[in-house]
FIBABA-295938 format. One line per 4 residues: number of its first residue (from 1); their letters; for each residue y, x negated, z negated of N, C-alpha, C, O. Coordinates in pm, whole numbers, plus 50000, padded with zeros to 5 digits. Layout:
BEGIN
NUM	A	Y:X:Z:Y:X:Z:Y:X:Z:Y:X:Z ~ ...
END
This chain:
BEGIN
1	MSDL	46722:44273:85873:46590:44329:85857:46497:44218:85811:46491:44111:85871 ~ 46424:44244:85704:46330:44143:85656:46195:44164:85722:46158:44276:85758 ~ 46123:44055:85739:45992:44061:85804:45883:44073:85699:45898:44027:85586 ~ 45775:44134:85739:45658:44150:85655:45541:44088:85729:45519:44118:85846
5	TVSV	45467:44003:85663:45351:43942:85724:45228:44019:85682:45206:44044:85563 ~ 45148:44058:85780:45028:44136:85755:44910:44064:85817:44918:44013:85929 ~ 44801:44059:85745:44680:43998:85797:44584:44109:85840:44556:44202:85764 ~ 44533:44097:85962:44442:44198:86016:44320:44127:86070:44331:44026:86140
9	RLPR	44203:44181:86038:44079:44124:86090:44042:44197:86217:44034:44320:86219 ~ 44019:44122:86323:43982:44180:86452:43849:44123:86497:43825:44003:86486 ~ 43763:44209:86548:43636:44158:86601:43660:44068:86722:43753:44091:86799 ~ 43577:43968:86738:43590:43877:86853:43584:43953:86985:43652:43917:87081
13	DLLG	43502:44059:86990:43492:44138:87113:43627:44196:87152:43659:44204:87271 ~ 43706:44236:87053:43837:44291:87082:43928:44184:87140:44003:44208:87234 ~ 43922:44065:87083:44001:43954:87136:43961:43925:87281:44046:43897:87365 ~ 43831:43933:87308:43785:43911:87445:43835:44021:87539:43872:43993:87653
17	ALDI	43837:44145:87491:43883:44256:87573:44033:44246:87602:44079:44284:87709 ~ 44108:44195:87505:44253:44179:87525:44282:44070:87628:44385:44074:87695 ~ 44192:43975:87638:44203:43867:87736:44337:43793:87727:44404:43769:87827 ~ 44374:43758:87604:44494:43677:87582:44460:43566:87486:44370:43581:87403
21	PEKQ	44529:43455:87495:44505:43346:87399:44533:43393:87256:44626:43471:87233 ~ 44455:43346:87164:44467:43387:87024:44607:43363:86969:44655:43440:86886 ~ 44673:43256:87013:44807:43226:86962:44911:43327:87008:45018:43336:86949 ~ 44880:43405:87114:44972:43507:87162:44940:43646:87106:45008:43744:87137
25	LANQ	44836:43654:87025:44788:43782:86974:44893:43857:86894:44913:43977:86915 ~ 44962:43790:86803:45061:43858:86719:45170:43922:86804:45209:44036:86779 ~ 45219:43849:86904:45323:43904:86991:45271:44023:87071:45343:44122:87087 ~ 45148:44015:87120:45089:44124:87198:45072:44249:87111:45101:44360:87156
29	VLEL	45025:44231:86990:45006:44345:86900:45140:44408:86866:45152:44531:86866 ~ 45240:44328:86838:45374:44380:86809:45428:44458:86929:45488:44564:86912 ~ 45407:44406:87048:45452:44474:87170:45383:44611:87183:45448:44711:87212 ~ 45252:44614:87162:45178:44739:87173:45221:44841:87068:45227:44961:87096
33	VALE	45249:44794:86948:45296:44884:86843:45432:44942:86880:45453:45063:86865 ~ 45524:44859:86928:45656:44907:86967:45645:45008:87080:45714:45110:87079 ~ 45560:44982:87178:45540:45076:87289:45486:45209:87239:45531:45314:87282 ~ 45390:45205:87150:45330:45328:87099:45429:45406:87013:45433:45529:87021
37	LFRQ	45508:45338:86933:45609:45407:86853:45711:45475:86943:45755:45587:86914 ~ 45750:45410:87052:45841:45472:87148:45775:45592:87213:45836:45698:87224 ~ 45650:45576:87256:45578:45684:87323:45568:45807:87233:45575:45920:87282 ~ 45552:45786:87104:45543:45896:87008:45679:45953:86971:45688:46054:86901
41	GRVS	45786:45890:87019:45920:45937:86987:45967:45897:86848:46061:45955:86795 ~ 45903:45797:86791:45938:45755:86655:46045:45647:86652:46110:45627:86550 ~ 46064:45577:86766:46173:45481:86778:46238:45498:86915:46174:45543:87010 ~ 46364:45462:86924:46437:45465:87051:46407:45339:87131:46346:45245:87081
45	AGKG	46451:45339:87255:46435:45218:87337:46513:45102:87276:46467:44988:87277 ~ 46630:45132:87222:46710:45028:87158:46638:44968:87038:46639:44846:87019 ~ 46576:45053:86957:46503:45005:86838:46378:44929:86882:46343:44828:86821 ~ 46311:44977:86985:46193:44905:87037:46231:44766:87083:46161:44669:87057
49	AEIL	46344:44758:87152:46393:44627:87198:46426:44538:87079:46394:44419:87079 ~ 46488:44596:86977:46523:44519:86857:46397:44467:86787:46394:44352:86743 ~ 46295:44550:86777:46169:44509:86715:46112:44387:86785:46060:44295:86721 ~ 46122:44386:86918:46064:44277:86998:46162:44164:87024:46126:44064:87088
53	AISK	46285:44179:86976:46389:44077:86996:46412:44051:87145:46421:43936:87190 ~ 46421:44162:87222:46451:44153:87364:46565:44250:87395:46603:44330:87309 ~ 46618:44244:87515:46725:44336:87553:46667:44475:87578:46547:44490:87602 ~ 46754:44575:87571:46709:44712:87598:46655:44721:87741:46554:44787:87766
57	WDFI	46722:44655:87835:46676:44656:87974:46535:44598:87985:46451:44653:88056 ~ 46509:44487:87914:46376:44427:87917:46272:44522:87856:46158:44528:87902 ~ 46313:44596:87752:46221:44692:87692:46189:44805:87791:46074:44847:87801 ~ 46289:44853:87863:46267:44958:87963:46173:44907:88072:46087:44982:88119
61	QLLA	46188:44782:88112:46096:44724:88211:45955:44713:88155:45857:44734:88226 ~ 45944:44680:88026:45814:44674:87960:45749:44813:87960:45629:44825:87984 ~ 45829:44916:87933:45777:45053:87939:45719:45081:88077:45609:45136:88089 ~ 45792:45043:88180:45746:45068:88317:45616:44994:88346:45524:45049:88407
65	RHQV	45608:44868:88301:45484:44790:88325:45363:44856:88258:45251:44844:88307 ~ 45387:44924:88146:45277:44989:88073:45269:45138:88106:45195:45212:88041 ~ 45344:45180:88206:45344:45319:88253:45376:45419:88142:45317:45526:88133 ~ 45472:45380:88057:45523:45469:87953:45658:45520:88004:45750:45441:88025
69	PYFT	45671:45652:88023:45797:45704:88077:45915:45683:87983:45904:45703:87862 ~ 46028:45642:88041:46151:45625:87963:46215:45760:87938:46260:45789:87827 ~ 46219:45843:88042:46273:45978:88027:46159:46072:87993:46059:46078:88065 ~ 46174:46145:87885:46068:46236:87844:46105:46382:87870:46025:46472:87849
73	ESVA	46229:46404:87917:46273:46540:87945:46212:46587:88076:46183:46508:88166 ~ 46193:46720:88085:46145:46778:88210:46261:46782:88310:46376:46761:88273 ~ 46229:46810:88434:46332:46822:88537:46429:46933:88499:46550:46917:88514 ~ 46376:47044:88450:46462:47157:88411:46557:47117:88297:46674:47155:88298
77	ELEA	46506:47040:88201:46591:46995:88090:46701:46901:88139:46815:46911:88096 ~ 46665:46811:88230:46765:46719:88286:46870:46795:88367:46989:46765:88360 ~ 46826:46894:88445:46920:46974:88522:47015:47050:88430:47134:47061:88461 ~ 46965:47102:88319:47049:47173:88223:47152:47079:88161:47267:47117:88141
81	EIAA	47110:46957:88131:47203:46856:88075:47313:46823:88175:47430:46810:88138 ~ 47274:46808:88301:47373:46777:88406:47471:46891:88422:47592:46870:88433 ~ 47419:47014:88423:47506:47132:88437:47603:47140:88319:47721:47170:88339 ~ 47556:47115:88200:47642:47119:88082:47749:47012:88090:47864:47037:88055
85	AEAL	47713:46893:88135:47809:46784:88148:47914:46817:88255:48032:46790:88236 ~ 47870:46876:88366:47964:46915:88471:48061:47023:88423:48180:47017:88453 ~ 48010:47119:88347:48095:47225:88294:48198:47167:88197:48314:47208:88198 ~ 48155:47074:88116:48249:47010:88022:48355:46931:88097:48472:46934:88060
89	MEQL	48315:46861:88203:48412:46786:88283:48514:46879:88347:48632:46846:88355 ~ 48469:46995:88393:48561:47094:88453:48662:47141:88348:48780:47154:88378 ~ 48616:47166:88227:48704:47211:88120:48807:47105:88087:48924:47136:88061 ~ 48765:46981:88088:48856:46871:88052:48961:46844:88159:49070:46795:88129
93	TE	48928:46875:88285:49022:46848:88394:49111:46968:88427:49199:46957:88513 ~ 49092:47082:88363:49175:47200:88389:49308:47189:88318:49391:47279:88328
END
């Protein structure tokens, strides 16, 4: 994957609100973009981790720190998936 360098102008007030050193700004912005892309369902956790050059587990922990849910399915959807998996396992063991 090739990298693209982009220049963005940010108001000083925004830098103050972020409360991070200016040298860490690029990493923080990249992290926020990856989190938002995941939240929108545009990238997987694996791709988010790849974007940030971290492990998938570290990305999942990052999601938790930012209160972004890893599982987006409802309880009913998860129960249906479990039931389908159990039915398939029964078929395979018969």
